[in-house]
C-alpha positions, 0 to 999 in steps of 0.5 A: 021501350025506346022512349023509356031509354030516351027519358032515362038518358035525358033524366041522367043528363039533367042531373049530371049537367049542373054538377059538370057546370059547377065543376067547370066554374070551380076549376075556372076560379081556381085557375084565376086565383092561381094566376092572380097569385103568381102575377102579383109580385111581378106587378108590384115590382113593375109598379115600384120601378115605374114609381121610382122612375118618377111616374105618378100612381095614375101614370104608372097604372096607365103605362102598365095597363096600356103596355098589356093592351098593346102586347095582347092586341099584337098577339104576343101574350094571352088573356091575363086576369090581373091586367084585364082587371087593371084595364077595367080600373083604367076605364073607371079612372077615365070615366071619372073615378079616382080613388074609388077605382083603386078600391074597386080593383082590390074588391073585384079581385077579392084577395088580401094582397090586392086589397092591401095594394089598393089600400096603399095606393088610396092612402097615398092619394088621400094623405100624400105620404112620402114613404109609398116606395118604401111601403111598396118595397116591403109589400114586394118582399112579402109578395116574393115570400108568398110566391115562394110558398105558393111554388112550394105548395104547387110542387108538393101537389105535383108530387102527390099527383105523381104518387099513384103512377109511381106506385102503379109502376112499382107494382108492374115492376114487381109483377115482371120480376115475380113472373120471371122468377116463377118461370125460372123455377 
């Protein structure tokens, strides 16, 4: 009898654990995507600022990733998916990849805005166009618009999550009022 319970519990665990692991993986991916979406406009604006100050694309990349690495080492900030990907790209560049490193950056993140950003960088390196700053500024405007839409969507999701507790509170208030009314009769 005891062994039947142990066997049954083990069978239930074998069934539940894969679903739990899938759920945790899915939540991790959602967290990563949310963080990448919210960090994108800031990164593009920093990129524009440093490019406008006269740094090259590579110098700008090294500066941003190096600053993140220093702040992370000092404990000032925590793990950030975007800047960790930038560090990987920096390591690729130091190991001999140039344009391919930027392309692989966009592919690893696999979000449209990052692929567009990496394509802008690679096109500038290959063709040497003068309008990179203007194109980056347009990309920054798009990024800010996307950030606003994301904030609106997150606000709506938060409002939806609060709907059930508000309904429960309303039911409790009605119950208190009805109880008081019946006692007064």
